[in-house]
N, C-alpha and C positions, 0 to 999 in steps of 0.2 A: 171655104165656099160663101159666095152670099146669098141670102134666102129672099126667095119672091115671094110675092103676094098677089092675089088676083084682081087686087084695086089699084096696084099701083107699081112700078118698074125703078131700078137704079140704075145711072149710067155715071160711070166712073170722069171725076172731073180733077183730083189733084190727088198726085199718086204720095203713098207713105217716102217714096224718097226724093220725091221735091218739098215736101212736106219737113222731113227730115235735114235735106240741105236749107230751107230756109230762118228755120228753128236755128241751126247753128250758128248764120249769120247774124240774125235779132241777139242772140246771146254773146254775142263776141261784141254788137253796137253797146249793149245795155252795160256788161261788164266794163266796158271804157266809159262810158256818159257817167255810171255810179262809184267809181272805184274813187275810193278815199270817202264814202259818203255811205251811212248806215241806210242797207235797202228792205222793205219787205214787201215779197208777191202776196198779192191778196186775189187769191183764184175764184170767179165766180162760179158756181157750183151748180149743174154737175157738169157744163158742158165744157168748162175749161178742165178740165181735170187732166186729160192727156198732154193738152199745150203745157199745162203747167209742168207735169212733171218732167217733161221732156226737156223743156228751160230751163229747169232748176238743174238739172245734170249739166248742161251747158256750159252754165256760167261760171265765171271766173275769179268771183269775188264771195267774200260773206253775207249771207244774205239771212232774212225769216221769212218762213211762209205761214199764211193765214189763209180760210176760206170763210168768202160771203154766201151764205143762199141768200137766192135772186131767180125767181121766175115770175113772166108772165103766159107762161104756153101753159093749161091742165090737160090732161088726159091727150084725145085725140084731135085736140085744135090747132088748125096752122095760122091762127088769128092769133096776136096777142089779147091779152085780158089784163087785168087788173095785176098790178106790178107788187109781188109779196117779197118783203126781204126779212132777213135775220140777221142781227149784227152782233149775236149773244157770244157767239166762240170766237171773234177776233181778239190775235195779240197785244200787248201794248204800244199804241203808235205815234205816243209823245216824242217829239224828237228824230221821228225818221222817213223818209224820204218810202211813198208808196207807189209800186208802181201795180196796178188794177189789171188781172189777165185775165181775158175774156176771147170765150171760143168764136162770136160772130157780133161785129155790129152793124145793125140793122138800122131802126128810127133811131137809135138814140139815147130813148128814153130811160134803157135801162142803166147806162155808164154816169148818164144826167144825174139820176134819181141819186147812185151810189157815190159819185162823186161828194154831191153835195152832204149825204148823209153822213160820210168820213172827215168832210173839213172840219166839222165840229171837234173831232179829234187829233188833229194833226194840224201843226204851225206851218210843216214841212211841202215839199211840192205833193201830188198825186198824176202820176201819167199813168196812157192807156198802154197794154199791150194786146192788142184781138189779131187771131189768124187771120179770121177772113171778114172784108167788109163790103157793104153789100152800099156803096156810095150812093147810087140812085135814089135809097130809101131814106136816108138818115133826113131827120126832121128838125135835129138838134144844133148847137155848134162844134159838139165833139166831134173830134179827130182823133184818129189813134197816132199814141207817139213812134209806138214798133207797131208794124203792120206785118201780117204774114201775106195773104193774098187781096188784090181787091177781085169782087165776083160779082156776074149779075146777079140779076134778081129771080134766083132760083131757090126753092126748098132745098136745102142742103140737109146729109147725115155722114155720119163715118165720124173717126177721130173724135168722138166724144159728145158729136152732135145726135141729136135723134129726133122718133118720130114717137109720141107717144110709149116714150123710153124704150124702144127697138133701135139697134142700129149703130147704139154708140158705140160696141165693139170693135168695130169695123179700122181697120186701120189706115184705108182710104178712105178720103173724102168723095161722095157721089151725090148727086144730084137726082131727086124723087121725085117723079113722074106720075099724078093720080093719071086712070084710064076715065074720060068721062062719063057721066053716069052713073058711076059708083061711090065719086067722093069729091065735093068741093073743095076750093082750095082757093088760097089770095095768095100765099107764100111768105116766106121768111120765118128766121127765130130771129128774137135779140136778147 
């Protein structure tokens, strides 16, 4: 059952079946592309948790996993603020190809910043796998190497994506619409 709120509503955008089918296809592509190369998946926490886990399960090649904490959304904000990152818990990345796994590519600022910081830790390539891409909002030259779905400029929740740390648990992806005069919104996560 989907929780409801007097200030906003949810509408199904991408079903769990569509997500699982697409993740399986992406995993096959990644497995072929990284065959015979040491690969480390780095999930951008916390939104990528579901995507990272499902992607790992479908990969047919050996790989390592790590996580990066990165957030530009605090509390009930639907507007990005200052990006905060934490690279303290990374595995050894020397001589390993890196696949940054993120829930959504919006403005591209998060992935651009992380790519810059990670390029100091490895001489190997850094690629990007994102579940969702709001292409119309992207402000950087970052494009996903592996893409789940391109979406319009909606604020979305579910399958790891949240609003004020709620709705991550939903197995499908939903648009979150705010009722007028109750909450202001620009939309999007990065």
